[in-house]
MDAnalysis code that builds the backbone (N, CA, C; Angstrom):
import MDAnalysis as mda
import numpy as np

u = mda.Universe.empty(246, n_residues=82, atom_resindex=np.repeat(np.arange(82), 3), trajectory=True)
u.add_TopologyAttr("name", ["N", "CA", "C"] * 82)
u.add_TopologyAttr("resid", np.arange(1, 83))
u.add_TopologyAttr("resname", ["UNK", "UNK", "UNK", "UNK", "UNK", "UNK", "UNK", "UNK", "UNK", "UNK", "UNK", "UNK", "UNK", "UNK", "UNK", "UNK", "UNK", "UNK", "UNK", "UNK", "UNK", "UNK", "UNK", "UNK", "UNK", "UNK", "UNK", "UNK", "UNK", "UNK", "UNK", "UNK", "UNK", "UNK", "UNK", "UNK", "UNK", "UNK", "UNK", "UNK", "UNK", "UNK", "UNK", "UNK", "UNK", "UNK", "UNK", "UNK", "UNK", "UNK", "UNK", "UNK", "UNK", "UNK", "UNK", "UNK", "UNK", "UNK", "UNK", "UNK", "UNK", "UNK", "UNK", "UNK", "UNK", "UNK", "UNK", "UNK", "UNK", "UNK", "UNK", "UNK", "UNK", "UNK", "UNK", "UNK", "UNK", "UNK", "UNK", "UNK", "UNK", "UNK"])
u.atoms.positions = np.array([
    [32.533, 0.001, 4.473],
    [31.355, 0.038, 3.616],
    [31.783, 0.138, 2.157],
    [31.049, -0.549, 1.322],
    [31.345, -0.577, -0.108],
    [30.109, -0.116, -0.881],
    [30.335, 0.609, -1.966],
    [29.240, 1.034, -2.838],
    [29.332, 0.270, -4.150],
    [28.196, -0.259, -4.595],
    [28.115, -0.936, -5.887],
    [26.868, -0.442, -6.614],
    [26.905, -0.538, -7.925],
    [25.729, -0.231, -8.739],
    [25.021, -1.549, -9.014],
    [23.730, -1.591, -8.747],
    [22.941, -2.803, -8.973],
    [21.972, -2.535, -10.111],
    [21.987, -3.429, -11.093],
    [21.092, -3.322, -12.236],
    [20.124, -4.511, -12.229],
    [18.906, -4.261, -12.683],
    [17.880, -5.298, -12.727],
    [17.400, -5.464, -14.167],
    [17.128, -6.705, -14.540],
    [16.707, -6.988, -15.900],
    [15.431, -7.823, -15.934],
    [14.744, -7.759, -17.075],
    [13.551, -8.565, -17.364],
    [12.486, -8.364, -16.281],
    [11.953, -9.458, -15.805],
    [10.865, -9.419, -14.806],
    [11.267, -8.666, -13.548],
    [12.531, -8.750, -13.138],
    [12.966, -8.044, -11.931],
    [12.828, -6.528, -12.110],
    [13.252, -6.033, -13.254],
    [13.136, -4.595, -13.520],
    [11.670, -4.174, -13.511],
    [10.823, -4.989, -14.127],
    [9.397, -4.661, -14.183],
    [8.766, -4.659, -12.798],
    [9.064, -5.669, -11.994],
    [8.419, -5.783, -10.682],
    [8.973, -4.789, -9.665],
    [10.249, -4.447, -9.781],
    [10.838, -3.476, -8.854],
    [10.571, -2.042, -9.291],
    [10.290, -1.858, -10.584],
    [9.995, -0.528, -11.090],
    [11.218, 0.373, -11.196],
    [12.392, -0.239, -11.279],
    [13.632, 0.527, -11.377],
    [14.643, -0.268, -12.198],
    [15.442, 0.439, -13.008],
    [16.467, -0.216, -13.831],
    [17.725, -0.499, -13.017],
    [18.097, 0.479, -12.170],
    [19.351, 0.376, -11.439],
    [19.287, 1.251, -10.191],
    [20.177, 0.962, -9.254],
    [20.296, 1.776, -8.056],
    [21.680, 1.560, -7.454],
    [22.104, 2.489, -6.643],
    [23.370, 2.359, -5.919],
    [23.060, 1.801, -4.536],
    [23.868, 0.843, -4.113],
    [23.655, 0.196, -2.822],
    [24.967, 0.247, -2.045],
    [24.865, 0.521, -0.764],
    [26.043, 0.590, 0.091],
    [25.893, -0.400, 1.237],
    [26.972, -1.104, 1.545],
    [26.921, -2.060, 2.638],
    [28.252, -2.749, 2.835],
    [28.271, -3.658, 3.781],
    [29.473, -4.452, 4.070],
    [29.437, -5.697, 3.191],
    [29.839, -5.542, 1.948],
    [29.760, -6.624, 0.972],
    [31.134, -7.255, 0.745],
    [31.183, -8.572, 0.747],
    [32.387, -9.300, 0.376],
    [32.189, -10.022, -0.950],
    [31.005, -10.639, -1.094],
    [30.669, -11.385, -2.299],
    [29.320, -10.891, -2.817],
    [29.027, -11.228, -4.047],
    [27.803, -10.771, -4.684],
    [26.549, -11.160, -3.895],
    [26.557, -12.323, -3.282],
    [25.380, -12.756, -2.532],
    [25.098, -11.851, -1.332],
    [26.115, -11.164, -0.813],
    [25.890, -10.220, 0.281],
    [24.988, -9.078, -0.184],
    [25.161, -8.649, -1.422],
    [24.314, -7.593, -1.991],
    [22.887, -8.107, -2.114],
    [22.742, -9.303, -2.664],
    [21.399, -9.884, -2.826],
    [20.695, -10.005, -1.477],
    [21.401, -10.511, -0.483],
    [20.801, -10.684, 0.853],
    [20.400, -9.344, 1.465],
    [21.214, -8.314, 1.261],
    [20.887, -6.987, 1.781],
    [19.620, -6.447, 1.112],
    [19.479, -6.683, -0.176],
    [18.280, -6.229, -0.880],
    [17.053, -7.005, -0.429],
    [17.172, -8.315, -0.296],
    [16.052, -9.140, 0.169],
    [15.615, -8.697, 1.569],
    [16.583, -8.325, 2.408],
    [16.282, -7.902, 3.777],
    [15.462, -6.604, 3.820],
    [15.479, -5.836, 2.725],
    [14.665, -4.619, 2.655],
    [13.180, -4.966, 2.663],
    [12.876, -6.212, 2.294],
    [11.497, -6.680, 2.301],
    [10.690, -6.178, 1.119],
    [9.388, -6.347, 1.227],
    [8.486, -5.917, 0.170],
    [8.813, -6.567, -1.162],
    [8.809, -5.763, -2.196],
    [9.009, -6.276, -3.553],
    [10.399, -6.875, -3.768],
    [11.377, -6.531, -2.914],
    [12.734, -7.081, -3.063],
    [12.797, -8.566, -2.723],
    [11.753, -9.107, -2.132],
    [11.728, -10.540, -1.805],
    [11.884, -11.406, -3.049],
    [11.548, -10.884, -4.212],
    [11.667, -11.684, -5.436],
    [13.114, -12.076, -5.723],
    [14.079, -11.351, -5.176],
    [15.483, -11.691, -5.379],
    [15.920, -12.901, -4.559],
    [15.030, -13.414, -3.729],
    [15.329, -14.606, -2.937],
    [15.113, -15.891, -3.733],
    [14.687, -15.772, -4.982],
    [14.493, -16.958, -5.819],
    [15.749, -17.817, -5.809],
    [15.554, -19.113, -5.789],
    [16.669, -20.040, -5.668],
    [17.662, -19.968, -6.823],
    [17.182, -19.792, -8.031],
    [18.063, -19.837, -9.198],
    [18.313, -18.464, -9.818],
    [18.305, -17.412, -8.984],
    [18.559, -16.065, -9.501],
    [19.902, -16.063, -10.250],
    [19.918, -15.381, -11.384],
    [21.150, -15.289, -12.170],
    [21.782, -13.929, -11.903],
    [23.117, -13.871, -12.040],
    [23.794, -12.630, -11.715],
    [25.031, -12.430, -12.587],
    [25.494, -11.188, -12.569],
    [26.704, -10.830, -13.305],
    [27.460, -9.787, -12.493],
    [28.758, -9.774, -12.691],
    [29.617, -8.749, -12.087],
    [30.390, -8.098, -13.229],
    [30.251, -6.801, -13.351],
    [30.930, -6.046, -14.408],
    [30.704, -6.674, -15.791],
    [29.436, -6.997, -16.048],
    [28.949, -7.503, -17.337],
    [29.421, -8.909, -17.690],
    [29.874, -9.670, -16.694],
    [30.245, -11.066, -16.927],
    [29.441, -11.957, -15.991],
    [28.782, -12.972, -16.572],
    [28.024, -13.905, -15.741],
    [28.927, -14.492, -14.673],
    [28.365, -14.676, -13.491],
    [29.150, -15.228, -12.399],
    [28.218, -15.946, -11.433],
    [28.808, -16.454, -10.371],
    [28.031, -17.111, -9.313],
    [27.861, -16.133, -8.156],
    [26.976, -16.472, -7.239],
    [26.714, -15.598, -6.102],
    [27.907, -15.483, -5.158],
    [28.884, -16.394, -5.247],
    [30.052, -16.312, -4.371],
    [31.199, -15.501, -4.989],
    [30.903, -14.762, -6.062],
    [31.893, -13.924, -6.736],
    [32.335, -12.783, -5.811],
    [33.643, -12.620, -5.583],
    [34.128, -11.510, -4.750],
    [33.830, -10.162, -5.407],
    [33.601, -9.160, -4.568],
    [33.294, -7.816, -5.064],
    [34.383, -6.830, -4.681],
    [34.461, -5.747, -5.471],
    [35.348, -4.632, -5.174],
    [34.546, -3.340, -5.250],
    [35.030, -2.322, -4.580],
    [34.391, -1.008, -4.590],
    [34.115, -0.572, -6.028],
    [32.900, -0.089, -6.270],
    [32.543, 0.433, -7.582],
    [32.098, -0.599, -8.606],
    [32.050, -1.873, -8.228],
    [31.601, -2.903, -9.165],
    [30.162, -2.647, -9.601],
    [29.839, -3.189, -10.768],
    [28.468, -3.176, -11.270],
    [27.940, -4.596, -11.157],
    [26.842, -4.742, -10.462],
    [26.221, -6.037, -10.215],
    [24.887, -6.068, -10.940],
    [24.552, -7.192, -11.535],
    [23.272, -7.314, -12.225],
    [22.558, -8.581, -11.781],
    [21.244, -8.460, -11.628],
    [20.418, -9.620, -11.300],
    [19.358, -9.781, -12.382],
    [19.122, -11.021, -12.760],
    [18.052, -11.305, -13.702],
    [17.484, -12.680, -13.403],
    [16.200, -12.872, -13.740],
    [15.535, -14.131, -13.399],
    [16.106, -15.302, -14.185],
    [15.921, -16.501, -13.638],
    [16.391, -17.697, -14.339],
    [15.780, -17.785, -15.729],
    [16.547, -18.269, -16.654],
    [16.094, -18.438, -18.028],
    [15.459, -19.824, -18.164],
    [14.308, -19.857, -18.767],
    [13.686, -21.144, -19.023],
    [13.603, -21.345, -20.523],
    [13.688, -22.556, -20.929],
    [13.636, -22.840, -22.358],
    [12.733, -24.038, -22.620],
    [12.561, -24.291, -23.876],
    [11.718, -25.447, -24.140],
    [11.555, -25.728, -25.589],
])
């Protein structure tokens, strides 16, 4: 089991009603954390968005980014421009 800190930004923080939380699970890559949160159901379903953006230890990355114990993971909604 691995523990990571998960942070939420923008609309995700507003809809989840929390800035950050600690999550424990059998995580290998960042997407494992996202899937575990989505599996909680309810308001966490918003993390199932196709273009969710993420970071590991304050650096943008992809969902297949490998994780290590104690990493900080962040999720934020896709950016739109115009």
